[in-house]
Backbone as a chain_set.jsonl record, in Angstrom:
{"seq": "MIVIERRKRKLLCFRSFVIYVDGKRVGRLKRGKQLRLTLPFGQHELCARIDHCMSKPYKVMVHDDETIHLYCDTCEKYSLYMKNMLVHPDKVLYFEHNDKGLDENWHIR", "coords": {"N": [[-10.651, 11.931, 27.993], [-9.088, 8.794, 28.556], [-8.973, 5.562, 27.287], [-7.803, 2.482, 28.12], [-7.057, -0.607, 26.87], [-6.559, -4.079, 27.396], [-5.428, -6.807, 25.639], [-6.672, -10.166, 25.318], [-4.61, -12.441, 26.032], [-2.618, -15.432, 26.34], [-0.111, -15.332, 27.626], [1.096, -14.178, 30.685], [-1.463, -14.224, 31.77], [-2.689, -14.407, 34.279], [-1.808, -12.204, 35.647], [-1.795, -8.825, 36.599], [-1.314, -5.584, 35.019], [0.221, -2.736, 36.255], [-0.796, 0.563, 36.056], [0.501, 3.743, 35.404], [0.145, 7.291, 35.532], [1.704, 10.164, 34.705], [3.673, 9.564, 36.584], [2.22, 8.697, 38.79], [0.45, 6.114, 40.379], [-2.431, 4.767, 38.955], [-4.159, 2.659, 38.573], [-5.044, -0.829, 37.932], [-4.621, -3.199, 35.327], [-6.297, -5.816, 34.035], [-6.242, -8.977, 32.291], [-7.914, -8.94, 29.174], [-9.507, -6.824, 29.914], [-10.483, -3.381, 30.48], [-9.367, -0.047, 31.216], [-10.543, 2.994, 32.294], [-9.725, 6.364, 32.144], [-10.123, 9.569, 33.366], [-8.691, 12.461, 32.454], [-7.162, 15.661, 32.953], [-7.034, 18.441, 30.576], [-4.21, 18.585, 28.477], [-0.72, 17.497, 28.166], [0.244, 14.163, 28.925], [2.0, 11.52, 30.56], [2.153, 8.121, 30.138], [2.754, 4.998, 31.753], [3.429, 1.511, 32.127], [3.654, -1.266, 34.401], [5.057, -4.346, 35.395], [6.224, -6.51, 37.736], [9.713, -6.022, 37.8], [9.753, -4.765, 35.443], [9.258, -1.998, 33.462], [7.327, -0.154, 31.17], [8.319, 1.739, 28.289], [7.966, 5.294, 28.469], [4.871, 6.638, 27.389], [3.643, 9.193, 25.637], [0.801, 11.274, 25.643], [-1.517, 13.626, 24.303], [-4.119, 15.224, 25.701], [-7.244, 16.472, 24.867], [-10.068, 18.628, 25.376], [-13.201, 16.949, 25.736], [-12.432, 14.669, 24.266], [-11.78, 11.312, 23.425], [-9.263, 8.98, 23.88], [-8.081, 6.048, 22.613], [-6.306, 3.236, 23.583], [-4.042, 0.403, 23.466], [-2.592, -1.652, 25.914], [-0.049, -3.842, 26.214], [1.769, -7.015, 25.993], [4.439, -8.962, 24.566], [3.692, -11.762, 22.376], [4.947, -14.243, 22.391], [6.49, -16.536, 24.573], [9.255, -17.023, 24.707], [10.344, -14.644, 23.648], [9.328, -12.856, 25.494], [10.772, -13.674, 27.837], [13.423, -13.164, 27.036], [13.313, -10.352, 26.642], [12.591, -9.612, 29.249], [14.902, -10.181, 30.7], [16.973, -8.913, 29.286], [16.042, -6.543, 28.017], [14.149, -4.923, 29.817], [12.457, -2.751, 29.494], [11.026, -3.266, 27.26], [9.148, -5.191, 27.6], [6.499, -4.548, 28.254], [4.142, -2.49, 26.458], [2.62, 0.421, 24.998], [0.083, 1.106, 22.615], [-1.457, 2.856, 20.007], [-4.921, 2.742, 19.393], [-6.544, 3.008, 16.654], [-9.067, 2.344, 15.822], [-10.88, 2.75, 17.817], [-12.72, 1.448, 20.571], [-12.64, -2.064, 20.682], [-15.405, -3.778, 19.639], [-16.014, -6.276, 20.673], [-14.567, -6.545, 23.044], [-15.142, -7.426, 25.646], [-15.815, -10.109, 25.394], [-13.781, -11.618, 24.35]], "CA": [[-10.677, 10.596, 28.577], [-8.234, 7.789, 27.924], [-9.452, 4.188, 27.537], [-6.685, 1.568, 27.856], [-7.545, -1.954, 26.777], [-5.58, -5.138, 27.341], [-5.889, -7.957, 24.857], [-6.795, -11.421, 26.067], [-3.551, -13.358, 25.609], [-2.241, -16.44, 27.366], [1.067, -14.927, 28.356], [0.8, -13.327, 31.842], [-2.916, -14.114, 31.873], [-3.105, -14.28, 35.696], [-1.132, -11.071, 36.178], [-2.287, -7.469, 36.221], [-0.365, -4.546, 34.768], [-0.009, -1.528, 37.042], [-0.742, 1.712, 35.158], [0.875, 5.042, 36.001], [0.009, 8.505, 34.72], [2.53, 11.274, 35.263], [4.411, 9.015, 37.742], [1.317, 8.318, 39.886], [-0.324, 4.891, 40.123], [-3.845, 5.083, 38.81], [-4.985, 1.461, 38.476], [-4.472, -2.107, 37.462], [-5.263, -3.649, 34.079], [-6.329, -7.248, 33.934], [-6.351, -9.596, 30.941], [-9.187, -8.804, 28.532], [-10.315, -5.774, 30.503], [-10.135, -2.01, 30.122], [-9.271, 0.951, 32.304], [-10.968, 4.326, 31.813], [-9.123, 7.412, 32.968], [-10.523, 10.905, 33.001], [-7.532, 13.298, 32.723], [-7.345, 17.088, 32.543], [-6.453, 18.853, 29.315], [-2.759, 18.728, 28.498], [0.126, 16.331, 27.853], [0.407, 13.242, 30.045], [2.919, 10.414, 30.298], [1.658, 6.839, 30.655], [3.716, 3.863, 31.905], [2.836, 0.255, 32.694], [4.659, -2.014, 35.134], [4.864, -5.679, 35.956], [7.486, -6.847, 38.43], [10.706, -5.004, 37.627], [9.704, -4.273, 34.058], [8.464, -0.795, 33.227], [7.286, 0.177, 29.783], [8.8, 3.044, 27.907], [6.892, 6.289, 28.63], [4.027, 6.877, 26.233], [3.057, 10.541, 25.833], [-0.477, 11.588, 24.949], [-2.072, 14.957, 24.469], [-5.569, 15.115, 25.948], [-8.046, 17.668, 24.566], [-11.432, 18.568, 25.975], [-14.2, 16.143, 25.037], [-11.802, 13.7, 23.363], [-11.479, 9.994, 24.006], [-8.147, 8.36, 23.234], [-8.122, 4.584, 22.787], [-4.951, 2.634, 23.56], [-3.824, -0.928, 23.964], [-1.427, -1.894, 26.717], [0.111, -5.268, 25.929], [3.094, -7.599, 26.037], [4.697, -9.79, 23.377], [2.873, -12.982, 22.35], [5.771, -15.416, 22.589], [7.115, -16.701, 25.873], [10.7, -16.881, 24.543], [10.632, -13.222, 23.494], [9.084, -12.244, 26.801], [11.89, -13.995, 28.733], [14.613, -12.414, 26.558], [13.116, -8.955, 26.989], [12.585, -9.445, 30.705], [16.276, -10.254, 31.194], [17.906, -8.014, 28.556], [15.398, -5.266, 27.722], [12.92, -4.89, 30.608], [11.571, -1.703, 29.015], [10.288, -3.719, 26.037], [8.184, -6.231, 28.024], [5.149, -3.954, 28.119], [4.114, -1.341, 25.573], [1.345, 1.037, 24.635], [-0.119, 1.175, 21.184], [-2.678, 3.581, 19.697], [-6.003, 1.979, 18.804], [-7.235, 3.919, 15.766], [-10.476, 1.943, 15.561], [-11.695, 2.901, 19.023], [-12.835, 0.191, 21.327], [-13.065, -3.311, 20.015], [-16.771, -4.052, 20.049], [-16.101, -7.536, 21.399], [-13.511, -6.601, 24.05], [-15.571, -8.116, 26.843], [-16.071, -11.528, 25.214], [-12.636, -12.284, 23.796]], "C": [[-9.719, 9.696, 27.836], [-8.829, 6.416, 28.316], [-8.299, 3.26, 27.152], [-7.274, 0.162, 27.935], [-6.391, -2.941, 26.73], [-6.17, -6.331, 26.62], [-5.907, -9.204, 25.751], [-5.817, -12.433, 25.518], [-3.213, -14.341, 26.713], [-1.082, -16.015, 28.213], [0.704, -13.899, 29.458], [-0.689, -13.203, 32.112], [-3.425, -13.942, 33.314], [-2.51, -13.078, 36.386], [-1.764, -9.75, 35.732], [-1.108, -6.546, 35.925], [-0.762, -3.371, 35.643], [0.177, -0.359, 36.079], [-0.457, 2.978, 35.923], [0.609, 6.169, 34.998], [0.761, 9.61, 35.429], [3.225, 10.812, 36.538], [3.536, 8.583, 38.907], [0.551, 7.069, 39.49], [-1.793, 5.191, 40.057], [-4.762, 3.862, 38.662], [-4.248, 0.239, 37.988], [-5.298, -2.557, 36.251], [-5.159, -5.16, 33.978], [-6.505, -7.723, 32.499], [-7.771, -9.447, 30.391], [-10.065, -7.693, 29.053], [-9.865, -4.41, 29.987], [-10.123, -1.109, 31.35], [-9.596, 2.296, 31.699], [-10.434, 5.362, 32.755], [-9.587, 8.743, 32.473], [-9.35, 11.835, 33.446], [-7.784, 14.694, 32.288], [-6.65, 17.356, 31.173], [-4.915, 19.009, 29.482], [-2.041, 17.431, 28.119], [0.316, 15.485, 29.114], [1.337, 12.125, 29.574], [2.419, 9.141, 30.98], [2.801, 5.832, 30.736], [2.944, 2.688, 32.462], [3.96, -0.509, 33.341], [4.145, -3.386, 35.494], [6.184, -6.137, 36.502], [8.49, -5.7, 38.266], [10.704, -4.38, 36.265], [8.716, -3.124, 33.92], [8.477, -0.471, 31.736], [7.987, 1.512, 29.549], [7.674, 4.053, 28.101], [6.167, 6.51, 27.312], [3.317, 8.221, 26.484], [1.771, 10.697, 24.998], [-0.873, 12.978, 25.27], [-3.592, 14.819, 24.605], [-6.231, 16.466, 25.708], [-9.4, 17.491, 25.187], [-12.336, 17.723, 25.092], [-13.615, 15.176, 23.976], [-11.576, 12.433, 24.135], [-10.362, 9.369, 23.177], [-8.156, 6.897, 23.601], [-6.721, 4.025, 22.622], [-5.019, 1.158, 23.924], [-2.577, -0.879, 24.846], [-1.214, -3.401, 26.646], [1.552, -5.701, 26.184], [3.233, -8.49, 24.78], [3.904, -11.13, 23.506], [3.674, -14.226, 22.657], [6.488, -15.424, 23.878], [8.63, -16.481, 25.783], [11.111, -15.405, 24.401], [10.385, -12.482, 24.799], [10.282, -12.486, 27.766], [13.149, -13.202, 28.341], [14.478, -10.921, 26.945], [13.188, -8.723, 28.482], [13.992, -9.397, 31.246], [17.151, -9.179, 30.572], [17.288, -6.615, 28.344], [14.122, -5.145, 28.52], [11.938, -3.765, 30.185], [10.787, -2.092, 27.756], [9.275, -4.818, 26.374], [6.751, -5.773, 27.821], [5.224, -2.752, 27.195], [2.706, -0.809, 25.392], [1.293, 1.18, 23.141], [-1.47, 1.896, 20.937], [-3.676, 2.661, 18.995], [-6.831, 2.905, 17.959], [-8.716, 3.59, 15.605], [-11.381, 2.215, 16.712], [-11.783, 1.564, 19.732], [-13.3, -0.968, 20.462], [-14.444, -3.619, 20.539], [-16.927, -5.314, 20.883], [-15.07, -7.637, 22.516], [-13.89, -7.471, 25.244], [-15.819, -9.606, 26.656], [-14.929, -12.296, 24.57], [-11.967, -13.154, 24.791]], "O": [[-9.554, 9.819, 26.623], [-9.137, 6.151, 29.478], [-7.865, 3.248, 26.0], [-7.903, -0.211, 28.925], [-5.366, -2.678, 26.101], [-7.261, -6.801, 26.942], [-5.245, -9.266, 26.787], [-6.163, -13.208, 24.626], [-3.497, -14.096, 27.886], [-1.057, -16.303, 29.41], [0.078, -12.877, 29.175], [-1.138, -12.181, 32.632], [-4.499, -13.377, 33.52], [-2.679, -12.925, 37.596], [-2.208, -9.618, 34.591], [-0.033, -6.699, 36.505], [-1.944, -3.048, 35.761], [1.18, -0.289, 35.369], [-1.077, 3.261, 36.949], [0.816, 6.02, 33.794], [0.493, 9.942, 36.584], [3.355, 11.591, 37.482], [4.063, 8.141, 39.927], [0.052, 6.982, 38.368], [-2.356, 5.792, 40.972], [-5.985, 4.0, 38.628], [-3.055, 0.252, 37.685], [-6.504, -2.321, 36.175], [-4.067, -5.712, 33.849], [-6.874, -6.951, 31.613], [-8.733, -9.795, 31.075], [-11.238, -7.608, 28.69], [-8.965, -4.317, 29.152], [-10.772, -1.374, 32.362], [-8.993, 2.698, 30.704], [-10.629, 5.297, 33.968], [-9.467, 9.038, 31.283], [-9.065, 11.97, 34.636], [-8.543, 14.922, 31.346], [-5.807, 16.585, 30.717], [-4.427, 19.501, 30.499], [-2.665, 16.419, 27.799], [0.519, 16.008, 30.21], [1.448, 11.829, 28.385], [2.279, 9.077, 32.202], [3.698, 5.821, 29.892], [1.948, 2.845, 33.168], [5.105, -0.425, 32.895], [2.98, -3.573, 35.846], [7.179, -6.147, 35.777], [8.17, -4.547, 38.554], [11.559, -3.551, 35.956], [7.527, -3.249, 34.213], [9.534, -0.511, 31.106], [8.213, 2.295, 30.471], [6.512, 3.694, 27.911], [6.787, 6.563, 26.25], [2.512, 8.36, 27.405], [1.694, 10.304, 23.834], [-0.613, 13.478, 26.364], [-4.256, 14.337, 23.687], [-5.824, 17.478, 26.279], [-9.835, 16.379, 25.488], [-12.251, 17.772, 23.865], [-14.23, 14.916, 22.942], [-11.234, 12.447, 25.318], [-10.47, 9.236, 21.958], [-8.231, 6.548, 24.779], [-6.037, 4.309, 21.638], [-5.943, 0.72, 24.608], [-1.627, -0.152, 24.555], [-2.118, -4.163, 26.986], [2.42, -4.901, 26.532], [2.269, -8.724, 24.051], [3.516, -11.541, 24.6], [3.105, -15.198, 23.152], [7.059, -14.405, 24.267], [9.224, -15.845, 26.653], [12.114, -14.98, 24.975], [11.145, -11.586, 25.166], [10.73, -11.552, 28.431], [13.841, -12.647, 29.194], [15.401, -10.321, 27.495], [13.782, -7.743, 28.934], [14.259, -8.635, 32.175], [17.986, -8.59, 31.258], [17.986, -5.611, 28.488], [13.051, -5.261, 27.925], [10.746, -3.829, 30.485], [9.976, -1.31, 27.259], [8.607, -5.321, 25.471], [5.91, -6.5, 27.292], [6.245, -2.066, 27.146], [1.726, -1.519, 25.613], [2.315, 1.354, 22.478], [-2.479, 1.586, 21.571], [-3.305, 1.895, 18.105], [-7.746, 3.544, 18.477], [-9.521, 4.465, 15.286], [-12.576, 1.936, 16.614], [-10.979, 0.664, 19.489], [-14.213, -0.854, 19.644], [-14.643, -3.715, 21.75], [-17.844, -5.423, 21.696], [-14.726, -8.752, 22.905], [-13.042, -8.176, 25.791], [-16.016, -10.317, 27.641], [-15.068, -13.482, 24.27], [-10.966, -13.797, 24.475]]}, "num_chains": 1, "name": "protein.A"}
């Protein structure tokens, strides 16, 4: 299983990220929420998209009875977001491994 969490930030707060696994759309990720995906054993490629901006592919290896925790996020500063959107659209969204597992307060942040 893969659990993808989105932090609760002001930037893009009213927009959802579209999540893709192996090129197929699997769901939307809203601000401060999480998306749980049950995937078969093997290597998978995750991507996130908002407008014309697609994250760089993030590869994960899923093993039986394993839960992988990730963050999917964007930069915190509006100026950096605008620069990336225009010059580096693949850097607007990114995945990051969450070593600590789920944030216990994810639902109240």
